[in-house]
N, C-alpha and C positions, 0 to 999 in steps of 0.2 A: 502272404505278404500284404502289408497295408500300403495305401496309396496317399501321396501328397498331391492335392490339386492346386495348381498355381494359376491364379487369375492375373492376366496382364491387360489392363485397360490401355488403349493406344490412341493417341491423336497427334498426327503430324510429327512422328518420330522416325523419319526415314534414315537419319544418321545414327540412331542409337538402338533401333529394334534388333538388328543382327547381333551387335556386340552383347546385348543383354541376353538374347537367346543362347548365344555361345557360352556366356558365363553360367547360365542356368544348367546347360547341358554338361558343363565341366564339373559341376558340384557332385561329389560322391556322397549320397545320402547315407547316414548311419541309421541305426535302429531298425534295420531290415525293411526299409521303405523304398518305393519307386515313385516316379513322377508322372503326372499328366499335366499338360499345359493347355489352358483355355485362353485364347487371345480374342479380344473384342475390339475391333477397329471402330472408332467413334466418328465415322464420316471424314476421314483424313482427306486432305486435298493435295498432299505433297508426294503421292506415290507410295505411301507406306504399305497400303494393302497389296500392291503388286509385289513389293519386296518380300512380304510375308508369304504370299503364295509361292514365290520362287524358293524361299527357304524350306517350306514344308515339302515341296517336290524334291528338293535336294537332300532332305534328311528324313526319308520314310521310316527310319528306325525309331524316331522320336514320336511319342504319343501327344499329338497336338490337335486340338480342335480350334477352328477359326470361324468367327462370326463377324458380320459387318452391319453397322447401322447405316440407314439411309440418311438420317438426320443426326446432328450432334446432340447428345443428351447429357454428357458429362461423365465424370469418373463413376459416380454412383449408379448411373444408368447402365454403364458397362458391367458393373458388378451384378446388378439385377439380372441382366441377360445371362451372364456366365453361370450363376448359381443354378439355373434351370437344368444345366447340362453336366453338372459336376457328378463324378462317380467315386471320388476319393473319400478317405476317412478324415483327412485334415484339409483345411482350406487356408491358403496363404495368398495375400494380395501383394503383387509385385509391380511397382511402377516401371514404365519402359524407358525412363530417362537417364538411367545409370547413376542416379543419386544414391540408391541403395544397393548393397553388395550381396549377391546370392551366397557368398562365402559364409554369411551369417545364418544360413538356414538351419544348420545342425544345432547351433546355440539356441535358436528359437524353439526348435523341436524338443530339446532335451527335457524341460519340465513337463511337457505334454506327454511324451512317450513314456516317461517314468510314472505317469499317473497323478502328478501333482497339480496340473493346470488344465483348465478347460479353454482358456483364452490366454494368448501371450502377445503382449505389445512390445515392439522394439522401442528403444529410446535413444535419441541423439544426445541426451544430456547426462547419461551415466555410463560407466564402464570406461575401458581404456582403448577403445577402437579409434581409428583415425577419424578426424572430424574437420572438414574444410571450414576455414574461418571466412564468413561472408557478412551478412547484414545484421547489424546490432538490433535495429528496430524490429526486424523479422523475429529474432530470437526473443525479444521482449514480448512481441505479440503472441508468439507461440506459448510462452510461459503464462501469459495472462489468460489466454483461452483455456489452457490446462487448469489454471487456478479456478476460473469460473465453472468449468465443467466439474472439477472435483468438488467444488462447494455444493453443487446440486446432486451429484451422484454418490457422495460420501466415499469416493475412491481417493487414492493418493498417487495418481499417475504423474510422472514427470514430463510426459510428451504425448498428450492425447492426439495431437495432429500428425504424428509420424506415420509414414506410409506402410511400414511393416506391421501387419496384424495377422495373427495365426489363430484359427478357430477349429474346434471340433466340428466336423461337418454338420452333425445333427443339430448343433446349437445355432449356427448361422442360418441353416435352412428353416429353422422354426421361427425365425424373427421376420416380421412383416416390415420391410424396408420401404421408405418413401422418398428419401432424398436422392436426387440424381446427379448432383454435382459435389462440390467439396463439403457440403453439409453432411455427407455420409459419415465422416469421422465422428463428429459429436453425436449424431443420431445413433450409430451403432454402440457408442460408448454408453449413452444414456440407457439404451435398451438392454444391454447385457448386464448393467448394474442392477437392473430390476429383477434379475433371475435369482430366486432364493438359492443360497448355498453355492453359487458359482465361484470358481477359483480362478483368479486373474493374476498373471505374473507379468513382470517387465524385465527385459534383457537389454543390456547396452549393445548398440550396433554401430557400424561404421556409417559415415555420411559424407558423400562426395557431392555437395550441393552445386547447383548451377547458378550463374548470373542470368539476368534477363536477356543479355546479348547471346548467351549460350542456349537459350530456349526455355527458360523458366516461365511458367504460365500463370501461377497464382498471383492475385493482386488484392487490393484493399476491399474490393467488393466481395471476394470470397471470405475475407475475414469477417465482414459484416454478416454474411450469410451464416457463418459459423456461430456467431453470437446469437443470431435469431434461432438457429437450430438447437443450441444449448438450452435456451429458454423454452422453446416449443416442446422438446421431447423430455424435458425434466419438469420445469415448473408448471407448464400448461397441458401436459399430456393427461388424457383421461384413461390411459391404460393403467393396469395395476402398477402401483408405485412400490419401489423398493422400500422395504421396511427395515430400518436400522433398529438397534437395541432400544433406542429412545423414541422411536416413531417420529423422527423430526422431519423427514423429507416427504412432504405431501403437497399435492398441487394447490391446496388451500393456502400454502405459505408463499405462493407465487408473488403476491404484492411485495413481500420483504425482499425477495431476490431481484425483482424488477427494480425496486427502489435502489438497491445497491448498484445495479448496472447503470441506471440513469445517473446516479450520483457520480460514478466513475467517469462516464462519458462527459458529463458536465464539467468535471474537474479537468479532464484532458483538454476540452475546448478552451477553458479559462486559462490553462497554462500558457497558451499561445495568444490569447486575446487580452488578458489582464496583465499589464506590465509591472504591476506593483510587487513589492517584496514582503507584504504583511505589515512590517514596520521598517524603519530605517536604522534601527539599532540592533537589538538582540537577534532578530531574524537574520540579518546580514552577517553578524559575527558568528553565529552558529554555522552558517553556510561556509564562511571562510575557514573556521577551524576544521570542518570536515573536509573541505576541498584540499587544504594543504597538509592534511594529516600524514599522507604518505611521505611527504618531504620532512615533516617534523613529527616523529613518532611520539614525542611527549604529549601531543594533543590527545592521544588515546587515553591519557591518564590525567587530564585536566578537569578538575571538579567543576569549574565554571562552565566549561564547554559541554559537560555531561558525557563522561567517557563512553558509555554504551551507545549513546546517540551518535557520537563521532564514528564509532566502529561500524555501525550498521548503515549510516547515511553516507559514509565516505565514497563508496563506488558511484553513487548517484551524483554526488557533488562534483565529480570530475566532469560532468556534463554542464556545469554552470548552474545558474539559478533555475533554469528549466528542469534540470535533473533533480534538484532538491525539491522542487514543487511536485514533480512526478512521484518522488519518493513519498511525500506526505499524502498525495492523492491515493496511492496504493495503501498506505497505512490507514487512512481514514475509512477506506472501503472495507478493509479487514476489520476495523473497529465496529462497523455496522454489522458485519457477519457475527462476530462474537457477542455483541450486545443482543442480537436477535436470539442466538442460541442460549444465552444466559437467561433471557426472558422466558424462553420455553421451559428451561429447567426449573424456573421459579413459578411456573404455572400462571404467568400473567395472562389474563384474558386478552385475546387479539394481540398476540406477541409481535405481529408486524407493526403495530402502533409504536413500539419502542424505537426501532431504527428510524421510523418516520419522524419522531420527536427529535432525534439526533440530527437528521438531515436538515430539518427546517429550523434548527436553532441558528440564528444568523451568524454567530461567531465561528461555527464549525468551518464553513467554506473560507471565511476570511483567514483563519489561522492555518487552514490546510494549505492555502496558496502562499506559503512562506517557508522560511527555514527554521521556524520555531519548534520547540521540543514537545509541546503539549500534545500534539496528535499521537506521537509514538508512546508517550507516557500513558495516554488513555487506552491505546491498544494493549500495551503490556499489562496494565492493571486489569482490564476486563477479560482478557484471555486467561490471565492467572486465576481470576475469580471463577471463570468457566471451568477450569481444571478442578478447582476445589468443589464446585457444584457437582462435578462428575465423580467425586470421591477419589480423584487422582492427587492425593495429598502430597506425595513426595515430589512429583513433577511440578505441581502448582506452587508449592512453597519454594522450591529451588528457583523457579521462574520469577516469582515475586521478590525473592531475596535480592534480585538485581535491580529492582525498581528505583532505589535511591541513586543509581548511577545514570538514570534518565532525568530525574529531577529530585531535588533534595526532599520535596514533600513526600517522597516514597517512604521516608522514615515515619511519617504520620500514619500512613496506611499499614506499614509493618507493625506499628504499635497496636492498631485495632485488631489485626490478625493475631497478634500475640494474645490479646484478651480473648478473642474468639476460640483459639486453641485451648487456652486455660479453662474457659467456661465449659468446653466440651470434654475436658479432662484428657486431651490428646497431647500429653506432656512430651511424649517421645518425639513428636514432630517439631517442637519449639526450636531446638538447635538448628534446624534447617534454615531458619530465618537469617542466620549469621553467615551462611555460605557465600553469599554475594560479596560481603565485605572481606571475607577470608581470601576468596579468589582474586579480587582486585587488589587487596593488600599485598599479596605475593607477586602478582603480575606487575604491579607498579613499582615494586621495590627496586627494580633495575633502572628506573627513571629517577625516583625520589630518594632512593637509598634509605628508606624508612618504611617499615611495614605499616605504621600508623598514619601514613600519608592520607588515607581515606578520611580520616577525621581532622588531621591538622591543617589540611589545605581547603577545608570547606569555607567558601567565601561568605556563607550566611551564618556561620557559628559565632555571631557577635550579638550582644544585647543592645545594639544601637542600629540606626539606619541612616545612611548618608542622604536619604531622600526625604527625611522628616517623618511625619506620621499623619494619620487621618482620623476619622470619627468611627465610633463603634457601629454605626449604621451604614457605613460606606458600601460594603459588599452586598448588603441586603437591598439597598436602593439601586445598586448597579446591576443586579441580576437581569433585568429586562434587556440590557445591552448584550448579554450573552445569549439568552434564549428567547427573547421577545416577550411582550406582555401577555400574549395568549398562553404560552407555556408556563409563564410565571403563575398565572391563575390556576392551572392544573397542578403545578408544583405545590402550591399551598394546600390544595385539596389532597394531594398525595401524602404530604407530611401529616395532615390531620388524620388521614386513613391510617398511617403508620402508628400514630399515637393511640388511636382507638384500638388497633389490633394488639399493640403492646399491653394496653390495659386489660383487654380480654384475656390475653395469654398469662400475664403475671399477677393480675389482681383478681381475676375471676376464674383462673385455672382452666381456661379453654385452650388446651395445648396446641390445637391445630389452627388457631386463629392466624398465626403467622409463623413461618419457619425460622429457626435459629439462624440459618444461613442468610435469610433476607434481613433479619434484624441487624446482624453484624456486618455482612459483606456489602449490603446496599445502604441501609439507613445509618449504620454505625460509621462506615467509612465516609459517607457524604457529610454527616454531621461533624465528625472530627476535622475533616478537611476544611469545611466552610468556617467553622468556629475558629480553627487554627489561624487561617488567613485573616479573619476578622480581627483577632487579637494581635497578630503580628503587626498589622498596619495601625491599629488604634494605639498600641503601646510603642510603636516606632522601634521594633526589634528585628533581629535576623535580616537586616538590610532589606526589609520589605519596601516595595515601591507602590503597593496598592494596585497592582496590575490586575484588572478584572479578567483578563484572558486566561489566568491560571485556572479558572473554573472549567475550561474546556478539558482539563485533565480528568475531571470526574463527570464529564457530560454523559457517558453511558449510564451512570447511576442516577443522574438527574432525570434522564429519559425514562428509566424504569419507574421512578417515583411519579413522574408526570403521567405515565400510562396508568398507574394505580389510581391517581387522582382523577383521571379522565373517566375511568370505569366507576369509581366511587361517586363522582358527581352525577353520573347517569343513573346510578342505582338509588340515590336518595331523592331524586326529583319526582314529585308526585303530580305535577301539573303539566310537565313537558314530556311527550313520548320519548322513550330511550333512543329509538332510531333517529329521531329528529336531532337529538343532542349529538349523536355520533356524526351525522352528516354535517351539521353546522360546525361542530368542533373541528372536524377534519379540514373543512374549507378554511376556517379561520387560522388554523395552525399552518397550513400550506401557503395561505395568501399573505399572512402578516409580513414576512421578510421582504415582500415586493410592493408594499402599499405606500412606500415613500414616507413612512412615519419616522419619528425620532430614532427608534431603535431598528429600523429596517435597513436593507442594503442601500448604500450610497456608492455608486460606481467610482466617482472621483476619489472619495476618501478611502474606501475599503479595498479597491482593486487597481487603482492607478498608482504611479509613483507619487510619493509625497512631494510637496512644493520644494523642499530643500534638495531632494534628489534630482528634480527637474533642473534646478539651478546648477547643481553640481555637474549634471550631464552637459549643460551648455558650456560651463567652464572647461570641462575636459575637451570638448570639441575645439574650443578656442586655443587651448594649449597644444593640442595635437596638430592644429593647422599652423600655428605660428612658431612652435618650438619643436622641430622634428626630432631633436636629440633629448627630449625632456626626460626620457627614462634613464639617462646617464646621470641625472641629478637627484639629490635627496629631496623628499617631500616631507613636510611637517604638517600633521593634521590629526584630528580626533575622530571625525565622522567616518565610520568604517565603510560607508558606501563609496567613498572616494577611491578606495582600493579597487572596487569593482569597476567603476566607470573609467578610471585611469589605467586599469590593467596592471596595478602594482601588487607585488607580493606583500600582503599586509604584515607578514611576520619576518620579512627580510630587514633587519635593523640597519643594514647599509643603505637601504633605499627609503625606508619609512621610519620616521621618528615622531614621537608624541610631543605635544606642547606641554609646557609647565608654567606655573604662575611666575616663577622667577626666570625670566627669559635669558638672563646672563648665564645661567647654567647650561644653556644650549650652545654647543659649539657650532654655530651656523656656518655652513660652507658657502662660499661665494657662488652665486648662480642657482642656489637651491630655492625651492618653492615652498610657500606656506599657504595652506587653504584654511581660512577661518570661516566657520559657520556660526550661526547665532544660537545654537543649542548645545551641541557637544563640546565645542571649544570652550565656552565659559563654564559649563557644568562639569564636564569630565576633565578638561584640560586646565580649567581655572585661568583662562586667558581672555580678557575683555578686548573688545574691538579697539578701544582707544589706546590700549597698550601697544598695539601694532601700528596704528595710524600715526602715533606720536613718536615712534622709534625711528631715528634717522638711518638705521641699518637696512630698513625695508622699503621697497618701492611698491606702491599699490598698482598692480597691472590692470585689474578689472574687478568690477562689482557686478554681481548678477542678483536680481530680485525676482521673486515669484509671489503672486498673491497667495496669502495663507488661506487655508480652508475656513478658518474661524475669523477671518478678517485680518487686516494689516498686511505687512510685507515680510516675507522670509528672505533674508539676505545672506549671501555667501561672497566672501572677498578672496581674491587671489593676489598674494604678495610674492615678491622675489627679493632675495638677499642681494644687496648691491655688491 
C-alpha cells in the first residue's frame, strides 16, 4: 500500500485543530492508500500544542508525528521541518483552520494515482464545490497574484495561492525551498514550473473561508511578500529556468516583468490619488454605458458605446469610476505583456525596450486612468497579432474579427490583415475576419430587429463631421503629445529602418531583411491607422474630431517601431559608443514624461478633475444641501459628468432629459433643474447661456466658476423652472 503524508502547519488554532484532525481521520482514502499526519506547531501561545498532545495520546491508532518550533517561522518554515520526516509516497499540505475540507482528498488524488499528474493544485475558483462568499478585494488580489505568477511560469493556474497542494514525494523533496512564510506558495509554483516534463493538474475544491474576527491571519504584507517571491523565484532566479517552446522565460527578461509590475502598482496608487476621469466627455459616457448595461441590455449592442467594451468592462463599472480605472490598469498591464511577447517573436533586440517605450509614452497612463476604450482596443489588437505570430491563425483571426466592436478603427486593421492573408495566399482564413460581425449581427438582432444593425447604426459611417476638420499635418505634429519628443525621435528612425529593410527585401531580393509579419502586422497596420486618421480629420469625414488620443490604440506597434529605431540609431553611429547611446537613450525616454516640458505629465490637467467638473461638484453639493428632495425632480443637462456627481441615472428619461436649441419643445416641469455648462450645452445641446438667462420660465439659482487650465473662467449655471 502507498502512503499519503499530510502536513499540517499550526499556529494558534486551539479551536480548530481537533475538528480538522477528526475530519482527516474520517476520510476513507480510495486508491489503496493510507495516511500519516505530520503536525508542526509554529510556537503557538494559545495552548494548541497541549491539545495536540492530548489528541495523540487519545488516538494511538492514528499515525501522527508532532514537532514544535521554539520560535515562529511561518507556514513555509513548518513545511520545511515536516518534509525531513515524511515517509509517504504523496505529500499534501493541509491548513489547520477548517477553510479547506479533507473530503476533497480523493478528488485531488485521482489524477495522481492514475498516473496523469505529478502535482495537483486545488482551486477555489473552478468546479461546483461550496464556496463561502467573503472579501471581494481578496479575490481580486488572489487572481492578480495568480496572473503575475502565470505570466512568469507559463502556467495557467486559476488559484496559485490556494492552500491545497498535492505532490509526488520525490518531487517536493528534490526542491530546495527558501521561503518560510506565505511566500512558499509562489516559490513552490515557480520551482515546479521549471522541472522539464512535469505534469500539473488543477481540481475544484470547497472553500469555507474565515473572517478576521474568526481567526484569518493573512494580510497585505503577505500579499507584498507574494509579489516579491513571484519576481525573485521567476524573473531573478539564477537556477535553471523553465524552457518553453519559444524560450521566452529567462531571467534576462526580468526588466520587462519588473516594468509591468511597477506600472501596475503605479496604476493602483494613481486610481486612489488621481481624481480625474481622463476627460469629461467620452470617458465618462463609456463608463456610464457600462455601469448601467445590466439595467439596459441594449447598451451591449450600442455601436457608439462599443459593444465588446461594454460587455467586458461592465462588472468593473459597478464599482464606480474607481472600478473602471482598475479595469483599464489591468488591461494596460496585459498590453505590456503581449507587446513584450510580440517583440520577442519578431526578434527585436532587447525586447524589454518595447514595453518600456509603451510605459513612458505620456498618454498611456493618462488614458489608462479613464473610462476610454483605447486601452482595451490596444490589448485586443496586440494579443491578436501575437496569436498570428505564433501561427495560431484561427484563434487569432477570430479574436481580431471582434476588434471593430471595441473601436470602429478595427475595420482599418482588418483591412490590412485581409491584405496580409491575401499576400501570403492564406485564402481559406479570410472568411474568419467576418465572424465578429456575424456573431454580433445575430446577437443584436433581438435588440435592433435587424441583422445589419452592425452597419446601419455606425455613428461614424458618414462623409461629414459635426466637429469640422483640421490640417493634413495635425496628427504628425501632435504625436509628441502621445509619446513625447524623445520617442518621436526614435519613431522617425524606426520608420526609416522599416523603409530601408523593405527596400532590401523587395528591391534587392534580401528575403531575410524583414519578415512579412513585421511588414504587415506592425508597419502596415500603423501606417494604415495613422494615414487613415490623418485623412479623416483633414477631409472632415467619418465624424472625426481629431482626437490625438486615438493613437494609443496602436501604441504597442509604435513602441516596436521605436525600439527598432533605437537599435538602428545606435548601429549607424560611428562617433558615439553604442553603450553610451543605450544609457543616454534610456534615461531620456524614462525622464521626459516628468521634466515638466510641453508634452510631459501635468498633474492638474492630466490627472485631476477638469475645471468644469470641479464646478459641477460644487453645484451638486449646493443642491444636495439646499434641496433634499432633488432626486424627485427632472434634471435637464448635456454634460454627462453631472450624472456622476448628482448620482442620477443618466439613461432614466424620467429623471434626465437633454437640452435642445428650441426650448419650447421641452415640456419643462415645475421645480425641475437645468444645469448649463459652457461646452457641452452649447456644442451638444445647442443651447446658449443667454437663451436661459433671458427666458422668464427659469430662475438662476447659482453660478459657479473655476479658473480654466488655459486661462479664463469655466462657468456652470444652475437654473430652476419656476
